[in-house]
N, C-alpha and C positions, 0 to 999 in steps of 0.2 A: 728844536724846530721853531722857526719864526712864525709870527702870526700870519704872514702872507702864505707860507707853506701850508699851515693848518687850513686856511680858507681855501687854498687851491685844492687840497686833498678833499675837503668837504664838497667842493663843487664837482670834482671829478667823480666822486662816489655817489653824488646825488642823481636823481632821475632827470633833472633839468639838462644835464650834459649829455644824457643818452636819448633825449626825446627826438624822435623822427617825425617827419611831416605826416606819415601814415598814422602813427600813434596819436598825434595831435588831432588829426581829422576824426579818428574814432572816438576820442574823448568828447569832441564837440557833438558828434552823432549821439553818443550815449546821453549827454545832457539834454539834447532835444527829445530823446525818447523818454527820459525821466519827466520832462515837462509835459509830454503828451499823456503819460500815465497818470500824473498827479492832477494836472489842470484840466485836461480834456477827457480824462477818465477812459482812455483807450485800453481796455482789458488790463487795468492796473495791477490786479493780483499776480499776473505773470509778466507783463511788460516791464514793471518796475524792477523786479529781481533780474530780468534779462539785461536791462539797461545798466544796472549797477554792476553786474558781473562783467559786462563789456567795459565799463569804466575801470574796474580793478585790474583786468587783464591787460589793459593798454597803458596803465601807468608804468613807466620804464623801470626795469629791474626790481619790480615788486616781488617777483618770485612765487606768485600764487598759482600761475598756470604755465605749463611748458608743453606746447603743442608737439614739439619734436619727440616727446616721450610716447606719443600715440601713433607714431609712424610705424607701420607694419614692416617687419624684416622677414622676407621669404614667407609672407602671408600670415605672420604671427606677431602679436604685440607682446613686448616684454613687460608683463605686469609686475614682476618682482622689482624691476628697475623703477617703475612708477611708485611703488610702495617705499622704496629706499631713497629716491631722489625727488619725488614729487612735492608740490606745494598743496595748500589747502584745496584749491579748486581742481587740481588734478585728481585728488581723492574723491571729491564730490562728483566729478564728471564720469567716474566709473559707473555710477548709477544710471547715467544716460547711455553710455557705451554698451552696457550689459542689458539694457532694456528694462531696468528695474523701476525707475521713476514713472514712465508712462503707464506701465501696467498697474502700479499702485494707484495712480490717479484714476485709471479706469475703474478700479474697485470702489473708489470714493464716488465716482459718477454713478456707478450702478446702485450704490446705497442711497443715492438721492433721486433715482429715476423711478417713475411709476409707469410700468408697461401696460397699465389698464386701458388707456385709449387705443393702443395698438391691438390688444387682444379683443377689445370691443368692436373694432373695425379692422380685421386682418388685411383688407385690401390696402391699408396704409403702408404695409411692407413694400408693396409695388412702387408706391410714390417715393419711399426712402431709397429704393434701388434706382429709380429713374433719375433722382437728384444727384446721382454719382456720375452723370454724363460729363461733367466738367473734368473729372479725373482723367478720363480716356481721351477727351479733346486736348487737354494740356499735354498728355503723354505724346500724342501725335505731333503737336506743334513744337514741343521741346526737342523732339527728335529732328524735325525739319530745321530747327535753328542750330543744329550741330551739337547738341548735348549728347553725351553717351547714354546708353540705356539706363545705367544706374542713376545718373543725375536726372534724366527725364522722368523716371518713375518717382523720384523724390519730389520733384517739382509738381508732378501731377497730383499727388496726394493732398496738396493744398486745397484742391477742389472739394475735398470731403468736409471742409470747414471744421476740422477737428485737430486742435493743436497737439495734444498728446500723441495721436496717431501719426501725424506728420513728423514729429520728433522721433518717434519709435522707428518708423520706416527709414528715415534719412540717416539715423545713427547706424543702421544696419547696412545700408546700401552706399551712401555717399556722405560720410560725416564732414567732409571738407566744406560742404555748402549748408551745413546745419544752421548756422546763425541766420543766413538770409531766409531759409525756409521757415524757421520759427518766427522771425519778425514779421514776414509776409503773412503767415497763417494767422497769427494773433491780431495783427493790425486789421486785416480784412474781416475777421470775426467781429471786431469792434465796430467796423463800418457797415455791417449788414443792414442796419436801418437806412443807410444812404444808398448802398449798392442795389439792394433787391427791389424796393418799391417802383422805380422807373421801369424795370424789366417786367414786373408783375402787371403794371398798368398797360404796358405796350402789348402784351400778349393776351390780355383778356378784355372782354367787353364789360361795360358797366352792368349789364344784365347778369353776366356770369358772376361778377364780384358781389352782387346783391343777394345771391342764393343763400337762403337760410337752411342749414343742415339739421336734420332731426337727430335727437340724442341716440347714441349707440346703446347696445344691450349692456346689462349689468354683468360685470366680470366677477366670478367667485374667487374666494381666497385660495382654493385648491388650484385653480388655473394659474394664479399668479405665482404659486410655489413651484408648480410643475414646469412653467415656461422657461425659466433660466436653466434648468437642468436639461431640458430637451434641446434648447438652442445650443448649449455648450457641446453636447454630444454630437449633434448634427453638424455644426460648423467645424468642429475640430476633426471629425471624420473626413469632412469634405476638403478642408484646408488645414492640415496640422500646424502650419506656420502661424496661424491666427490664434493659437491656444493661449499665449500670454495675455493678449488684449481681451478676447472674448471670455476667456476663463475668469479673469479678474473682474470684468464687468458684471458677469452673471453671478459670481460669488458675492459681490457687494449687494446685488439686487436680492439674492437669496437671504442675506443677512437682514435686509429690510422687510421682506415679505413673510418670512417663516414665523415671526412672532415670538421666538425664543432667544434671539440674539440681539436684543435692543442695544446693549452696551457695545457690541462689536460694530453694529450699524452706525451708532453715534460716533465711535472712534474713526471709522473709515471715512465718514462724510465730513468730519470736522477736524479733529486734532491731526490725524495722520495725513489727510488731504492737504492741510495748510503747511505742514512741515515739508512734505514732498514737493509741494509747489515752490517753496522757497529754494530748496536744493536744486530742483529742475531748472528754474529760471536763472539762478546765478551761474550754474555750471554751463548751461547753453550759451548764455551771454559771454562767458569767458572765452568761448571758442571764436568769437568775432575779433580776431586780430587783424590789424590794418593791412598787412601785406597780402592777405587772402580776400578780405571782405571788400576792399576798395578795388573793384574790378567791374568790367562791363557785364560780366555774367550775373552779378548781383542785381543790376537793373533789369536784365532780361528775366531773371527769376521772379522779381516783384511784379513785372508786367504780366508774365504768364500766370502767376498766381491769381491776379485779378481776372484774367480771362477764364481760368478754371472756376472761380467763384461764380462768374456771370453765367457760364454754360451749365453749371450745376442747377442754378435757379431756373434757367430756360428748360432744362430737362424735366424738372419737377413740375413746373407750370404746364408745359405741353402735355405731359402724361395726365395731369389733373384735368385738362380740357378733354382728353380722350375718355377719362372715366366719367366726366360730366355728361358727355355725349352718350356713352353706353348706358348709364343709369337714368338717362332722360332728365337731367337737371337736378339730380339729388346730391351731387358732389360739387362743392365750390372749388374751382381750379386753384384758388389762392393757396389752399393748404398744401399743394404740391411744392411750393417754394420752401415750405418748412422741412422738406425732406433732407436738406443739408443738416449736418449734425450739430450745429451750434445751438445747444439746448440751454434755456428755453427761448433765446433771443429770436430765432427765426420764426418760432410759433407766434411770438408776440407781434412780430412785423406783419405776418399774415392776418392776425386778428385785427390789428389796427387798420390795415387796408380794407378789410371787410366792413369795418364799422364806418369808414369814410364813405363807402358806397351805400351802406344801409345801417343807420344807427342802431337798429334792432338786431343786428347780426353779431353773434357771439361764437367766434371760430376757434377760440384759444384751445379748448380741450380737443376739438376735432383736429387741429393742427399739431397737437402734441403727439398724435399717433405717427404721422410721417416723420416728425422730428426725432423721436426716440428710435424709429426704424432707421433713420439716417446714421445714428451712432453705430448700429450693428452693420449697416451697409458700408460705412467708411472703414470699419475694422476688417470686414471681409475683403474689401478692395485692397487694403494694405497687405493682407495675407496672400491675396492672389499675386500682387506685384512682387512680394517677397519670394513667393514660390517660383515665379517665372524668372526673375532677375537676380535673386539672391544666390550666394555661393553654396 
């Protein structure tokens, strides 16, 4: 074999010869996302693995991910074929497809969450519910734009401002649009300090933003232990499909609060959480192949996700204003914006806006009540959508 033949064979077998414009575009997009994660710090813990998974999957003939293996035949996926023919990211993606990673992340979130502010002021649960308005607004708009029910429900859940919930629901209903949903959800979560403040200032008066709230009652240890058990029983009886998310969230919280499983709590919120985050991000990013991602629908999904975020903020703030009126000025409406489940970022934004209006205003702990209520609210909303539109 001559040198030219060897070089020719090397070229034919290389990825350069197989590079398509779609793959090239996705590689550029992945590099932009890597830049945003590292330099701009846009949710780097998940956006960086997503971007790198996207990069790996779009490098020609790398063999790490095969989307065709996940095509259902007569309603069923051939998992034995995946195990025998799949690449590294095919195996990792099984954790997304089967709903394992989002549920484990919820356990870690539960182990890091203090439901004390919610128990101290139970009315916060209403604010967390009101801040899910964006989910149902986006559901309606996505349907009007021609998305089918499964895609519309997947797009709508972006309004819950909860990445794992969005990934969980989309992987069950419409996995084809999972990359766009995940990127939109985590990008907007990172942009909460930019998206929310203008809406909060638009819907409230300076006098309302200046309201100083009184400290809530002290919550006992017994209440904190009973709460996750009661919520699990009630929510799963009400919506059985929400069991994986709510169950793991409350199990993690029980690890934290019971006082006898410190090692399990530490593992759930640190080592396990970090490992699962890597697997989740890389495998979700791998599904962003150019042929499917580079479409008009992707742009519509990103726009509708922004609308969902905005309306969730609107719903929380308006309900906060209603509670302010009912309590004769004892509730600062700004804490309603924290009802989206981006913990604790949304609570910090509400706190900062309150301090801009009144430097003596400390809303952080008051805003944490609606914030953690939003985690429960988004999971329940996902369970509702799964029960209505799921197979």
